[in-house]
N, CA, C and O atoms as a MOPAC input file, in Angstrom:
PM7 MOZYME 1SCF
protein

 N    145.95900 1   -38.47300 1   -18.22300 1
 C    146.58700 1   -37.16300 1   -17.99400 1
 C    146.08100 1   -36.71800 1   -16.61000 1
 O    144.94200 1   -37.01000 1   -16.24400 1
 N    146.89000 1   -36.04400 1   -15.87900 1
 C    146.60900 1   -35.44700 1   -14.61200 1
 C    146.09700 1   -34.10900 1   -14.90300 1
 O    146.28000 1   -33.58900 1   -16.00400 1
 N    145.41100 1   -33.48600 1   -13.87800 1
 C    144.80600 1   -32.15600 1   -13.82100 1
 C    145.93700 1   -31.23800 1   -13.64300 1
 O    146.63600 1   -31.38100 1   -12.64000 1
 N    146.22300 1   -30.24700 1   -14.55100 1
 C    147.30800 1   -29.27600 1   -14.37000 1
 C    147.06400 1   -28.46000 1   -13.00200 1
 O    145.98700 1   -28.01600 1   -12.60400 1
 N    148.31000 1   -28.37200 1   -12.38500 1
 C    148.27900 1   -27.75100 1   -11.06900 1
 C    148.02600 1   -26.22200 1   -11.06900 1
 O    147.67100 1   -25.62200 1   -10.05400 1
 N    148.24400 1   -25.59100 1   -12.34300 1
 C    148.15600 1   -24.14000 1   -12.37300 1
 C    146.73600 1   -23.70600 1   -12.67000 1
 O    146.47200 1   -22.51400 1   -12.82800 1
 N    145.76200 1   -24.71400 1   -12.75200 1
 C    144.32800 1   -24.27000 1   -12.90600 1
 C    143.59300 1   -24.45200 1   -11.72500 1
 O    143.97300 1   -25.19000 1   -10.81500 1
 N    142.39400 1   -23.70400 1   -11.70700 1
 C    141.39300 1   -24.06800 1   -10.70900 1
 C    140.16600 1   -24.83400 1   -11.31800 1
 O    139.99000 1   -24.75400 1   -12.53400 1
 N    139.37700 1   -25.51500 1   -10.60500 1
 C    138.31700 1   -26.36500 1   -11.11100 1
 C    137.05000 1   -26.11100 1   -10.44000 1
 O    137.01900 1   -25.67800 1    -9.28800 1
 N    135.96900 1   -26.37300 1   -11.14100 1
 C    134.68900 1   -26.25100 1   -10.55300 1
 C    134.03300 1   -27.69000 1   -10.42500 1
 O    134.39800 1   -28.63300 1   -11.12700 1
 N    133.05200 1   -27.77800 1    -9.48700 1
 C    132.43200 1   -29.12000 1    -9.35900 1
 C    131.44700 1   -29.43700 1   -10.53300 1
 O    130.84300 1   -30.50700 1   -10.59900 1
 N    131.33600 1   -28.51100 1   -11.38200 1
 C    130.56200 1   -28.79500 1   -12.70500 1
 C    131.51700 1   -29.12000 1   -13.81300 1
 O    131.08000 1   -29.16700 1   -14.96300 1
 N    132.92300 1   -29.37300 1   -13.54300 1
 C    133.92000 1   -29.88900 1   -14.34800 1
 C    134.46700 1   -28.85700 1   -15.35400 1
 O    134.97200 1   -29.23500 1   -16.41100 1
 N    134.36900 1   -27.56800 1   -15.03000 1
 C    135.11300 1   -26.63200 1   -15.84200 1
 C    136.42600 1   -26.36800 1   -15.20300 1
 O    136.60200 1   -26.56400 1   -14.00000 1
 N    137.39000 1   -25.90400 1   -16.03600 1
 C    138.73500 1   -25.40000 1   -15.40600 1
 C    138.82600 1   -23.88500 1   -15.84900 1
 O    138.25200 1   -23.38200 1   -16.81500 1
 N    139.66500 1   -23.25800 1   -14.94400 1
 C    139.80700 1   -21.79200 1   -15.15800 1
 C    141.24700 1   -21.39500 1   -14.84700 1
 O    141.75800 1   -21.77300 1   -13.79200 1
 N    141.96500 1   -20.60300 1   -15.77600 1
 C    143.25400 1   -20.07500 1   -15.60200 1
 C    143.23100 1   -19.06900 1   -14.53400 1
 O    142.15000 1   -18.64100 1   -14.13000 1
 N    144.37700 1   -18.64900 1   -14.03300 1
 C    144.48300 1   -17.48600 1   -13.20100 1
 C    144.25400 1   -16.30800 1   -14.17600 1
 O    144.60700 1   -16.35000 1   -15.35500 1
 N    143.67300 1   -15.31300 1   -13.63000 1
 C    143.31100 1   -13.98300 1   -14.44900 1
 C    144.63300 1   -13.32600 1   -14.88600 1
 O    145.53000 1   -13.09700 1   -14.07500 1
 N    144.71200 1   -13.06000 1   -16.06500 1
 C    145.73500 1   -12.24300 1   -16.78700 1
 C    145.17300 1   -11.00100 1   -17.20800 1
 O    144.34900 1   -11.02200 1   -18.12200 1
 N    145.53000 1    -9.81600 1   -16.62200 1
 C    144.91900 1    -8.63400 1   -17.01100 1
 C    143.33800 1    -8.66900 1   -16.84300 1
 O    142.57500 1    -8.02800 1   -17.56600 1
 N    142.97300 1    -9.43200 1   -15.88200 1
 C    141.47800 1    -9.46400 1   -15.43800 1
 C    140.78300 1   -10.43800 1   -16.37200 1
 O    139.55300 1   -10.39200 1   -16.34000 1
 N    141.34100 1   -11.30800 1   -17.19300 1
 C    140.65300 1   -12.18300 1   -18.06600 1
 C    141.28000 1   -13.57800 1   -17.83000 1
 O    142.49700 1   -13.76100 1   -17.84300 1
 N    140.35800 1   -14.55300 1   -17.61300 1
 C    140.65200 1   -15.97900 1   -17.38300 1
 C    140.08000 1   -16.81500 1   -18.57200 1
 O    139.03500 1   -16.50600 1   -19.14400 1
 N    140.82400 1   -17.87000 1   -18.89100 1
 C    140.35600 1   -18.84900 1   -19.91100 1
 C    139.55400 1   -19.98500 1   -19.24100 1
 O    139.83500 1   -20.35700 1   -18.10100 1
 N    138.56100 1   -20.52500 1   -19.95500 1
 C    137.61400 1   -21.46400 1   -19.27000 1
 C    137.67400 1   -22.61100 1   -20.39800 1
 O    137.76300 1   -22.36900 1   -21.60200 1
 N    137.61100 1   -23.88300 1   -19.83300 1
 C    137.28800 1   -25.00600 1   -20.62300 1
 C    136.77300 1   -26.12700 1   -19.80600 1
 O    136.51000 1   -25.96700 1   -18.61400 1
 N    136.61400 1   -27.31000 1   -20.44300 1
 C    136.04300 1   -28.43900 1   -19.47600 1
 C    137.22100 1   -29.26700 1   -19.26200 1
 O    138.17900 1   -29.16900 1   -20.03000 1
 N    137.22600 1   -30.15600 1   -18.18000 1
 C    138.25800 1   -30.95700 1   -17.77300 1
 C    138.25100 1   -32.28200 1   -18.63100 1
 O    137.23800 1   -32.67100 1   -19.21200 1
 N    139.42800 1   -32.92500 1   -18.66400 1
 C    139.45600 1   -34.21800 1   -19.29200 1
 C    138.49200 1   -35.20200 1   -18.83400 1
 O    137.95600 1   -35.96000 1   -19.64200 1
 N    138.23300 1   -35.24200 1   -17.57400 1
 C    137.31200 1   -36.08800 1   -16.91200 1
 C    135.93100 1   -35.89800 1   -17.58200 1
 O    135.29100 1   -36.83800 1   -18.05300 1
 N    135.52200 1   -34.61000 1   -17.58900 1
 C    134.21900 1   -34.29500 1   -18.20500 1
 C    134.22400 1   -34.77300 1   -19.73300 1
 O    133.28600 1   -35.45000 1   -20.15600 1
 N    135.21800 1   -34.43600 1   -20.49300 1
 C    135.37200 1   -34.76300 1   -21.86600 1
 C    135.19400 1   -36.31400 1   -21.97000 1
 O    134.37700 1   -36.79700 1   -22.75400 1
 N    135.93000 1   -37.03000 1   -21.20900 1
 C    135.67200 1   -38.50700 1   -21.20800 1
 C    134.36600 1   -39.00500 1   -20.98200 1
 O    133.85200 1   -39.88900 1   -21.66800 1
 N    133.79800 1   -38.40500 1   -19.96200 1
 C    132.40300 1   -38.90400 1   -19.57600 1
 C    131.50300 1   -38.52200 1   -20.68400 1
 O    130.61900 1   -39.33400 1   -20.95500 1
 N    131.56900 1   -37.42300 1   -21.37800 1
 C    130.70400 1   -36.98900 1   -22.44300 1
 C    130.70900 1   -37.81900 1   -23.64500 1
 O    129.70400 1   -37.93800 1   -24.34600 1
 N    131.87600 1   -38.42300 1   -23.91000 1
 C    132.15800 1   -39.01400 1   -25.14800 1
 C    132.51200 1   -38.07700 1   -26.30000 1
 O    132.89600 1   -36.92700 1   -26.08600 1
 N    132.38400 1   -38.55900 1   -27.45600 1
 C    132.74600 1   -37.65300 1   -28.66700 1
 C    131.85700 1   -36.46100 1   -28.66700 1
 O    130.64700 1   -36.56700 1   -28.86700 1
 N    132.50200 1   -35.22700 1   -28.42400 1
 C    131.70900 1   -34.05900 1   -28.70600 1
 C    131.63000 1   -33.58900 1   -30.11400 1
 O    132.61100 1   -33.38600 1   -30.82900 1
 N    130.29400 1   -33.42200 1   -30.48200 1
 C    129.98800 1   -33.17400 1   -31.84800 1
 C    129.33000 1   -31.74500 1   -32.03100 1
 O    129.06500 1   -31.33300 1   -33.16000 1
 N    129.10400 1   -31.08700 1   -31.02300 1
 C    128.54700 1   -29.67700 1   -31.14900 1
 C    128.88100 1   -28.91200 1   -29.92900 1
 O    128.83900 1   -29.45800 1   -28.82700 1
 N    129.22600 1   -27.61600 1   -30.08400 1
 C    129.50900 1   -26.77600 1   -28.94900 1
 C    128.71300 1   -25.50500 1   -29.15200 1
 O    128.79500 1   -24.89300 1   -30.21800 1
 N    127.92200 1   -25.07900 1   -28.12900 1
 C    127.27500 1   -23.77600 1   -28.19800 1
 C    127.84800 1   -22.91700 1   -27.05200 1
 O    127.68300 1   -23.25900 1   -25.88100 1
 N    128.47000 1   -21.88600 1   -27.36600 1
 C    129.09400 1   -20.96600 1   -26.48600 1
 C    128.25800 1   -19.69100 1   -26.32600 1
 O    127.42200 1   -19.35500 1   -27.16400 1
 N    128.53100 1   -18.97400 1   -25.17100 1
 C    128.03000 1   -17.62900 1   -25.01300 1
 C    128.64400 1   -16.82300 1   -26.07700 1
 O    129.63600 1   -17.22300 1   -26.68500 1
 N    128.00600 1   -15.55300 1   -26.34400 1
 C    128.46300 1   -14.59400 1   -27.32200 1
 C    129.51100 1   -13.66900 1   -26.63900 1
 O    129.42500 1   -13.37500 1   -25.44700 1
 N    130.48800 1   -13.23300 1   -27.43900 1
 C    131.30900 1   -12.19000 1   -26.91900 1
 C    130.40100 1   -10.98800 1   -26.52700 1
 O    129.52600 1   -10.55000 1   -27.27400 1
 N    130.69400 1   -10.47200 1   -25.24500 1
 C    129.94600 1    -9.32300 1   -24.70600 1
 C    128.84400 1    -9.73300 1   -23.74500 1
 O    128.32000 1    -8.93000 1   -22.97300 1
 N    128.48700 1   -11.12100 1   -23.83100 1
 C    127.43300 1   -11.63900 1   -22.82500 1
 C    127.97400 1   -11.61300 1   -21.42100 1
 O    129.17200 1   -11.76300 1   -21.18000 1
 N    127.10900 1   -11.43100 1   -20.55800 1
 C    127.62300 1   -11.49700 1   -19.11700 1
 C    127.11200 1   -12.91700 1   -18.63600 1
 O    126.03000 1   -13.42800 1   -18.92500 1
 N    128.11900 1   -13.45000 1   -17.83900 1
 C    127.90800 1   -14.93400 1   -17.29500 1
 C    127.95500 1   -14.77700 1   -15.81900 1
 O    128.65300 1   -13.93300 1   -15.25600 1
 N    127.12800 1   -15.68600 1   -15.17600 1
 C    127.14200 1   -15.76100 1   -13.76000 1
 C    127.56700 1   -16.94300 1   -13.22500 1
 O    127.13400 1   -17.99800 1   -13.68900 1
 N    128.46400 1   -16.93100 1   -12.18300 1
 C    129.10300 1   -18.08500 1   -11.64200 1
 C    128.05100 1   -19.15200 1   -11.27700 1
 O    127.05900 1   -18.81900 1   -10.62800 1
 N    128.23300 1   -20.37400 1   -11.65900 1
 C    127.31100 1   -21.50100 1   -11.26900 1
 C    126.14200 1   -21.55300 1   -12.23800 1
 O    125.29900 1   -22.43400 1   -12.06900 1
 N    126.01500 1   -20.69100 1   -13.23700 1
 C    124.84800 1   -20.62700 1   -14.08300 1
 C    125.12000 1   -21.29100 1   -15.43800 1
 O    126.25900 1   -21.18300 1   -15.89200 1
 N    124.25600 1   -21.92200 1   -16.08500 1
 C    124.48600 1   -22.38300 1   -17.47400 1
 C    124.76100 1   -21.30200 1   -18.41300 1
 O    124.06700 1   -20.28500 1   -18.40700 1
 N    125.84000 1   -21.48200 1   -19.30600 1
 C    126.06500 1   -20.40600 1   -20.34100 1
 C    126.27900 1   -20.96800 1   -21.72100 1
 O    126.61300 1   -20.24400 1   -22.65900 1
 N    126.08900 1   -22.23700 1   -21.83800 1
 C    126.23500 1   -22.89700 1   -23.15600 1
 C    125.90400 1   -24.32000 1   -23.03700 1
 O    125.43500 1   -24.80800 1   -22.00900 1
 N    126.18500 1   -25.04700 1   -24.22700 1
 C    125.81500 1   -26.55300 1   -24.14100 1
 C    126.97400 1   -27.16900 1   -24.78100 1
 O    127.69500 1   -26.51200 1   -25.53200 1
 N    127.20300 1   -28.49300 1   -24.50100 1
 C    127.99000 1   -29.32400 1   -25.21300 1
 C    127.20900 1   -30.58500 1   -25.51300 1
 O    126.62700 1   -31.20800 1   -24.62500 1
 N    127.21100 1   -30.96500 1   -26.84200 1
 C    126.49100 1   -32.17200 1   -27.31600 1
 C    127.48400 1   -33.22800 1   -27.78400 1
 O    128.42100 1   -32.99300 1   -28.54600 1
 N    127.20200 1   -34.37000 1   -27.27600 1
 C    128.16600 1   -35.55600 1   -27.73800 1
 C    127.26500 1   -36.59800 1   -28.18900 1
 O    126.04100 1   -36.49100 1   -28.11700 1
 N    127.91400 1   -37.67300 1   -28.68600 1
 C    127.15400 1   -38.71500 1   -29.25000 1
 C    126.33700 1   -39.48700 1   -28.23300 1
 O    125.53500 1   -40.36000 1   -28.56800 1
 N    126.60300 1   -39.08600 1   -26.80900 1
 C    125.84900 1   -39.78200 1   -25.74500 1
 C    124.80100 1   -38.92700 1   -25.26200 1
 O    123.70200 1   -39.42900 1   -25.02500 1
 N    124.99800 1   -37.71000 1   -25.08600 1
 C    124.12500 1   -36.80200 1   -24.43600 1
 C    124.25300 1   -35.25600 1   -24.74100 1
 O    125.14700 1   -34.90800 1   -25.51200 1
 N    123.44100 1   -34.33500 1   -24.20100 1
 C    123.71200 1   -32.92200 1   -24.19000 1
 C    123.99500 1   -32.46600 1   -22.73300 1
 O    123.33500 1   -32.94300 1   -21.80900 1
 N    124.86900 1   -31.64200 1   -22.54100 1
 C    125.27000 1   -31.25500 1   -21.16100 1
 C    125.36900 1   -29.75800 1   -21.19900 1
 O    125.90100 1   -29.16100 1   -22.13500 1
 N    124.83500 1   -29.16700 1   -20.14600 1
 C    125.04000 1   -27.72900 1   -19.89200 1
 C    126.42200 1   -27.41000 1   -19.68700 1
 O    127.13100 1   -28.22100 1   -19.09100 1
 N    126.93200 1   -26.23600 1   -20.14200 1
 C    128.21300 1   -25.61900 1   -19.83200 1
 C    127.98700 1   -24.55800 1   -18.69700 1
 O    127.11600 1   -23.69800 1   -18.83100 1
 N    128.75600 1   -24.62300 1   -17.60700 1
 C    128.39300 1   -23.68600 1   -16.52900 1
 C    129.65700 1   -22.66900 1   -16.43600 1
 O    130.81200 1   -23.01800 1   -16.67900 1
 N    129.30700 1   -21.49000 1   -16.08800 1
 C    130.28300 1   -20.46000 1   -15.90000 1
 C    130.89900 1   -20.70700 1   -14.57200 1
 O    130.15400 1   -20.78700 1   -13.59600 1
 N    132.31600 1   -20.84800 1   -14.41900 1
 C    132.92500 1   -20.93600 1   -13.17900 1
 C    133.09100 1   -19.77100 1   -12.32000 1
 O    133.36500 1   -19.84900 1   -11.12300 1
 N    132.89000 1   -18.53200 1   -13.06200 1
 C    133.02500 1   -17.35400 1   -12.46600 1
 C    132.09000 1   -16.36500 1   -13.09900 1
 O    131.51100 1   -16.70400 1   -14.13100 1
 N    131.88400 1   -15.16100 1   -12.57800 1
 C    130.99500 1   -14.13600 1   -13.08100 1
 C    131.82900 1   -13.13500 1   -13.92600 1
 O    132.97300 1   -12.83600 1   -13.58300 1
 N    131.28600 1   -12.66200 1   -14.95000 1
 C    131.95400 1   -11.68400 1   -15.76600 1
 C    131.41900 1   -11.67300 1   -17.13100 1
 O    130.41300 1   -12.30900 1   -17.44600 1
 N    132.20300 1   -10.83200 1   -18.06400 1
 C    131.80900 1   -10.68600 1   -19.44500 1
 C    132.62200 1   -11.48600 1   -20.42800 1
 O    133.85100 1   -11.52400 1   -20.35600 1
 N    131.95800 1   -12.10000 1   -21.31100 1
 C    132.69200 1   -12.91800 1   -22.32500 1
 C    133.66800 1   -12.01300 1   -23.14500 1
 O    133.21100 1   -11.10700 1   -23.84100 1
 N    134.92600 1   -12.23800 1   -23.07100 1
 C    135.90200 1   -11.40900 1   -23.94300 1
 C    136.26000 1   -12.08100 1   -25.16800 1
 O    136.70100 1   -11.42600 1   -26.11300 1
 N    136.09500 1   -13.44100 1   -25.24000 1
 C    136.49500 1   -14.13100 1   -26.47100 1
 C    135.94700 1   -15.56300 1   -26.43300 1
 O    135.81500 1   -16.16600 1   -25.36700 1
 N    135.64300 1   -16.07400 1   -27.58500 1
 C    135.34200 1   -17.48500 1   -27.71600 1
 C    136.31800 1   -18.18900 1   -28.56600 1
 O    137.02300 1   -17.55000 1   -29.34700 1
 N    136.39800 1   -19.44200 1   -28.46000 1
 C    137.31900 1   -20.29700 1   -29.23900 1
 C    136.55200 1   -20.81600 1   -30.41800 1
 O    135.92500 1   -21.87500 1   -30.36900 1
 N    136.61800 1   -20.02700 1   -31.50800 1
 C    135.94900 1   -20.33400 1   -32.74300 1
 C    136.38600 1   -21.75700 1   -33.25600 1
 O    135.60100 1   -22.51900 1   -33.82000 1
 N    137.67900 1   -22.04200 1   -33.01600 1
 C    138.14500 1   -23.39000 1   -33.54900 1
 C    137.30900 1   -24.58400 1   -32.84500 1
 O    137.07500 1   -25.61400 1   -33.47700 1
 N    136.90000 1   -24.41900 1   -31.60600 1
 C    136.17200 1   -25.46200 1   -30.97400 1
 C    134.70300 1   -25.52900 1   -31.60600 1
 O    134.08800 1   -26.58200 1   -31.77700 1
 N    134.26700 1   -24.35100 1   -31.90200 1
 C    132.89100 1   -24.27800 1   -32.61000 1
 C    132.92500 1   -25.00600 1   -33.89200 1
 O    132.03500 1   -25.77600 1   -34.25300 1
 N    134.04200 1   -24.71700 1   -34.59800 1
 C    134.17400 1   -25.35800 1   -36.04700 1
 C    134.70600 1   -26.87800 1   -35.88100 1
 O    134.38300 1   -27.66300 1   -36.77300 1
 N    135.43600 1   -27.31600 1   -34.88900 1
 C    135.91500 1   -28.54800 1   -34.73300 1
 C    135.74200 1   -28.99800 1   -33.21200 1
 O    136.67900 1   -28.95800 1   -32.41500 1
 N    134.43300 1   -29.44100 1   -32.87800 1
 C    134.13100 1   -29.68000 1   -31.47700 1
 C    135.01300 1   -30.90200 1   -30.91600 1
 O    135.15600 1   -31.02600 1   -29.69900 1
 N    135.56200 1   -31.74200 1   -31.75900 1
 C    136.35100 1   -32.85900 1   -31.28700 1
 C    137.66100 1   -32.33700 1   -30.51800 1
 O    138.26200 1   -33.10600 1   -29.76800 1
 N    138.10900 1   -30.97300 1   -30.72100 1
 C    139.18900 1   -30.46400 1   -29.83900 1
 C    138.91900 1   -30.61900 1   -28.41300 1
 O    139.82100 1   -30.80800 1   -27.59600 1
 N    137.59500 1   -30.53400 1   -28.08900 1
 C    137.29000 1   -30.66000 1   -26.64400 1
 C    137.74300 1   -32.01100 1   -26.08200 1
 O    138.17300 1   -32.08100 1   -24.93100 1
 N    137.65800 1   -33.02500 1   -26.83200 1
 C    138.13200 1   -34.34500 1   -26.48600 1
 C    139.62800 1   -34.55500 1   -26.55500 1
 O    140.26200 1   -35.09500 1   -25.64800 1
 N    140.19300 1   -34.07100 1   -27.74500 1
 C    141.53700 1   -34.33900 1   -27.99100 1
 C    142.52800 1   -33.47900 1   -27.19700 1
 O    143.66500 1   -33.85400 1   -26.91100 1
 N    142.04300 1   -32.39100 1   -26.89200 1
 C    143.11500 1   -31.44400 1   -26.12900 1
 C    142.26800 1   -30.51900 1   -25.23400 1
 O    142.25200 1   -29.30800 1   -25.45500 1
 N    141.50700 1   -31.11300 1   -24.14700 1
 C    140.75500 1   -30.29000 1   -23.30800 1
 C    141.52400 1   -29.16100 1   -22.58300 1
 O    140.91900 1   -28.11400 1   -22.35200 1
 N    142.73400 1   -29.29000 1   -22.23100 1
 C    143.49800 1   -28.31600 1   -21.46200 1
 C    144.23200 1   -27.42400 1   -22.45200 1
 O    144.84900 1   -26.45900 1   -22.00200 1
 N    144.22000 1   -27.65300 1   -23.71900 1
 C    145.13700 1   -26.79800 1   -24.64600 1
 C    144.21300 1   -26.20100 1   -25.73200 1
 O    143.54100 1   -25.22600 1   -25.39600 1
 N    144.10800 1   -26.63400 1   -26.90100 1
 C    143.35100 1   -26.07600 1   -27.97700 1
 C    141.87500 1   -26.22200 1   -27.88000 1
 O    141.11200 1   -25.59900 1   -28.61800 1
 N    141.43800 1   -27.14400 1   -26.86000 1
 C    140.02700 1   -27.22300 1   -26.65600 1
 C    139.49300 1   -26.26500 1   -25.62100 1
 O    138.36100 1   -26.44600 1   -25.17300 1
 N    140.20900 1   -25.29600 1   -25.22900 1
 C    139.41500 1   -24.24000 1   -24.40300 1
 C    138.28700 1   -23.65600 1   -25.09600 1
 O    138.19600 1   -23.67800 1   -26.32300 1
 N    137.35400 1   -23.08800 1   -24.26500 1
 C    136.05800 1   -22.76000 1   -24.65300 1
 C    135.90900 1   -21.25200 1   -24.87800 1
 O    135.58100 1   -20.80300 1   -25.97600 1
 N    136.16300 1   -20.46500 1   -23.79000 1
 C    136.05200 1   -19.05600 1   -23.81400 1
 C    136.90000 1   -18.33000 1   -22.88300 1
 O    137.47100 1   -18.93800 1   -21.97800 1
 N    137.03200 1   -17.00100 1   -23.04500 1
 C    137.75200 1   -16.14800 1   -22.01700 1
 C    136.70800 1   -15.21300 1   -21.49900 1
 O    135.81300 1   -14.75300 1   -22.20900 1
 N    136.86500 1   -14.94800 1   -20.20200 1
 C    135.91200 1   -14.24200 1   -19.39800 1
 C    136.70600 1   -13.14500 1   -18.69500 1
 O    137.72000 1   -13.40700 1   -18.04700 1
 N    136.19100 1   -11.82800 1   -18.84600 1
 C    136.69800 1   -10.78300 1   -18.00000 1
 C    135.96700 1   -10.74900 1   -16.67200 1
 O    134.75500 1   -10.57600 1   -16.54300 1
 N    136.89700 1   -10.94400 1   -15.64800 1
 C    136.27300 1   -11.16300 1   -14.29700 1
 C    135.41300 1   -10.00500 1   -13.82700 1
 O    135.79500 1    -8.85700 1   -14.05400 1
 N    134.29800 1   -10.23000 1   -13.19800 1
 C    133.55900 1    -9.27300 1   -12.47800 1
 C    134.18400 1    -9.05300 1   -11.15300 1
 O    133.86500 1    -9.79100 1   -10.22100 1
 N    135.14000 1    -8.00100 1   -10.97100 1
 C    135.84000 1    -7.80800 1    -9.71500 1
 C    134.94100 1    -7.29100 1    -8.57600 1
 O    135.36400 1    -7.30700 1    -7.42000 1
 N    133.75600 1    -6.84900 1    -8.86400 1
 C    132.71800 1    -6.45400 1    -7.84300 1
 C    132.27200 1    -7.60200 1    -7.21000 1
 O    131.74000 1    -7.44400 1    -6.11100 1
 N    132.37700 1    -8.79700 1    -7.68700 1
 C    131.85000 1   -10.09100 1    -7.15700 1
 C    132.86900 1   -10.55700 1    -6.17900 1
 O    132.55900 1   -11.49500 1    -5.44500 1
 N    134.07000 1   -10.00600 1    -6.07500 1
 C    135.19300 1   -10.46400 1    -5.22400 1
 C    135.78900 1   -11.65700 1    -5.75100 1
 O    135.48900 1   -12.01700 1    -6.89000 1
 N    136.68300 1   -12.37900 1    -4.98100 1
 C    137.41500 1   -13.59600 1    -5.45300 1
 C    136.38300 1   -14.64700 1    -5.69700 1
 O    135.44100 1   -14.82300 1    -4.92500 1
 N    136.58800 1   -15.38700 1    -6.85600 1
 C    135.76500 1   -16.54100 1    -7.14400 1
 C    135.73100 1   -17.57500 1    -6.00500 1
 O    136.78100 1   -17.95700 1    -5.48800 1
 N    134.49500 1   -18.04300 1    -5.60200 1
 C    134.40800 1   -18.96400 1    -4.56100 1
 C    134.17200 1   -20.33900 1    -5.10000 1
 O    133.72000 1   -20.52000 1    -6.23000 1
 N    134.48600 1   -21.31200 1    -4.27100 1
 C    134.14600 1   -22.81400 1    -4.48200 1
 C    134.92400 1   -23.36300 1    -5.59000 1
 O    134.52200 1   -24.40200 1    -6.11400 1
 N    135.92200 1   -22.83200 1    -5.98700 1
 C    136.92700 1   -23.40100 1    -7.01900 1
 C    137.90100 1   -24.31900 1    -6.27600 1
 O    138.37300 1   -24.04100 1    -5.17400 1
 N    138.18200 1   -25.50100 1    -7.00400 1
 C    139.07700 1   -26.43600 1    -6.40400 1
 C    140.42500 1   -26.37300 1    -7.01100 1
 O    140.62600 1   -25.96500 1    -8.15500 1
 N    141.37200 1   -26.80900 1    -6.17100 1
 C    142.77800 1   -26.97700 1    -6.51700 1
 C    142.76000 1   -28.34300 1    -7.40700 1
 O    141.76800 1   -29.07100 1    -7.42300 1
 N    143.89400 1   -28.61100 1    -8.11400 1
 C    143.97100 1   -29.85700 1    -8.86200 1
 C    143.79300 1   -31.13300 1    -8.04900 1
 O    143.14700 1   -32.09500 1    -8.46600 1
 N    144.38900 1   -31.08900 1    -6.88900 1
 C    144.45100 1   -32.19500 1    -5.92500 1
 C    143.03600 1   -32.31100 1    -5.44500 1
 O    142.58500 1   -33.45300 1    -5.35200 1
 N    142.29400 1   -31.33200 1    -5.13700 1
 C    140.87500 1   -31.22900 1    -4.53200 1
 C    140.01600 1   -31.73500 1    -5.67700 1
 O    139.10100 1   -32.50200 1    -5.37600 1
 N    140.19300 1   -31.40000 1    -6.97400 1
 C    139.38200 1   -31.83300 1    -8.00000 1
 C    139.57800 1   -33.32800 1    -8.38000 1
 O    138.63800 1   -34.03900 1    -8.73500 1
 N    140.79100 1   -33.73100 1    -8.28800 1
 C    141.13400 1   -35.16500 1    -8.36100 1
 C    140.33000 1   -36.01500 1    -7.26800 1
 O    139.65400 1   -37.01200 1    -7.52100 1
 N    140.50400 1   -35.50800 1    -6.15300 1
 C    139.69400 1   -36.29400 1    -5.01700 1
 C    138.29700 1   -36.24600 1    -5.24300 1
 O    137.64100 1   -37.25400 1    -4.98100 1
 N    137.66300 1   -35.10100 1    -5.74500 1
 C    136.26700 1   -34.89200 1    -5.98000 1
 C    135.76400 1   -35.91700 1    -7.05000 1
 O    134.67600 1   -36.48700 1    -6.96700 1
 N    136.67500 1   -36.09600 1    -8.07500 1
 C    136.19800 1   -36.97100 1    -9.15200 1
 C    136.61100 1   -38.50300 1    -8.93500 1
 O    136.26500 1   -39.37800 1    -9.72800 1
 N    137.34900 1   -38.74100 1    -7.84000 1
 C    137.77400 1   -40.02000 1    -7.58200 1
 C    138.82000 1   -40.68200 1    -8.46200 1
 O    138.97200 1   -41.90200 1    -8.51400 1
 N    139.48300 1   -39.85800 1    -9.10300 1
 C    140.55200 1   -40.30600 1   -10.20400 1
 C    141.85600 1   -40.41800 1    -9.45600 1
 O    142.88200 1   -40.75200 1   -10.05000 1

């Protein structure tokens, strides 16, 4: 699967939708999901928590390892995907669809998100 063109990507392997009414959806890329292996546990921030771009905000545990989940932007958690908490395998089977992780209300005082990559830039970054 190629990286969807309509998303932006972090170097920590999270993807981000364009903000709709100030809220963006966040997940991890297929590249990251493949590298992790079978995801068996997902720890997400709580609704109402504030996250900071580039800082850890949760964890993904797989049969291989435990990895930090990083916030690609700063803001307040508006929603979490309870389906992923209940069925972590969604991260592997549908990372760009049903396997999304959380929605964040962007902190507009922080300005435009910096350091995010286009699909082509992310593909070049990962060497795929």
